[in-house]
KOLNUTI-848033 format. One line per 2 residues: number of its first residue (from 1); their letters; for each residue x, y, z of C-alpha. Coordinates in Angstrom, 2 decimals, padded with zeros to 5 digits. Layout:
NUM> a> X:Y:Z | ...
***
This chain:
1> xx> -002.65:004.87:-011.85 | 000.28:005.10:-009.52
3> xx> 002.42:001.90:-009.34 | 004.59:000.99:-006.35
5> xx> 006.58:-002.07:-005.47 | 007.02:-003.97:-002.20
7> xx> 010.70:-005.03:-002.05 | 013.12:-006.15:000.69
9> xx> 010.17:-006.05:003.14 | 009.62:-002.34:002.58
11> xx> 006.83:-000.17:001.27 | 007.78:002.85:-000.87
13> xx> 007.86:005.95:001.29 | 006.54:009.45:000.40
15> xx> 003.68:008.62:-001.98 | 001.78:011.76:-002.81
17> xx> -001.07:011.64:-005.24 | -004.13:013.69:-006.42
19> xx> -007.59:012.67:-005.19 | -009.23:010.10:-007.43
21> xx> -005.87:008.36:-008.15 | -005.58:004.56:-007.88
23> xx> -002.41:003.14:-006.25 | -001.43:-000.32:-007.22
25> xx> 000.94:-002.19:-004.94 | 002.96:-005.15:-006.42
27> xx> 004.72:-007.66:-004.28 | 008.11:-008.00:-005.90
29> xx> 009.67:-010.41:-003.42 | 009.18:-014.00:-002.08
31> xx> 007.38:-013.12:001.23 | 003.69:-012.65:001.56
33> xx> 002.45:-009.10:002.59 | -000.78:-007.16:003.09
35> xx> -001.48:-003.47:002.62 | -003.65:-002.64:005.57
37> xx> -004.76:000.86:006.66 | -004.11:001.59:010.38
39> xx> -007.82:002.21:010.93 | -008.58:-001.24:009.22
41> xx> -011.01:000.41:006.75 | -008.90:-000.70:003.71
43> xx> -007.12:-004.04:003.44 | -005.62:-006.07:000.70
45> xx> -005.68:-009.85:000.65 | -002.38:-011.66:001.33
47> xx> -000.11:-010.80:-001.62 | 002.22:-013.54:-002.73
49> xx> 005.22:-012.91:-005.05 | 004.03:-011.23:-008.22
51> xx> 000.54:-010.43:-006.87 | -000.93:-006.86:-007.15
53> xx> -003.70:-005.00:-005.38 | -005.15:-001.60:-006.03
55> xx> -007.03:000.97:-004.10 | -008.57:004.26:-005.29
57> xx> -008.21:007.36:-003.00 | -011.22:009.57:-003.47
59> xx> -010.76:012.16:-000.66 | -007.86:014.33:000.30
61> xx> -006.11:013.26:003.51 | -003.14:011.31:004.97
63> xx> -003.60:007.60:004.93 | -001.29:005.30:006.95
65> xx> -000.74:001.64:006.10 | 001.13:-001.30:007.52
67> xx> 001.57:-005.03:006.72 | -000.25:-007.47:009.01
69> xx> 002.51:-010.06:008.64 | 005.43:-007.61:009.14
71> xx> 004.21:-004.82:011.35 | 007.45:-002.81:011.07
73> xx> 006.53:-002.21:007.47 | 004.66:001.12:007.25
75> xx> 004.01:003.82:004.82 | 001.79:006.90:004.29
77> xx> -000.12:008.02:001.22 | -000.84:011.76:001.04
79> xx> -003.82:012.58:-001.09 | -004.06:016.21:-002.23
***
């Protein structure tokens, strides 16, 4: 399990994991957020303060994400 926080309307940058790893995003601020892949194949529900959501990455690759509510929020998960 790889834990990461959403704070100050930012995703953690530079997440690199091994294939088969689960990433858990936790919303550690008052605004709602989503974790949405740019190809829309993976999407969390709306995450309120204190909510978490997890996704397991099975295949190697580069996965880009954004927040539907705050489109300037982006990050990439690199799976090796």
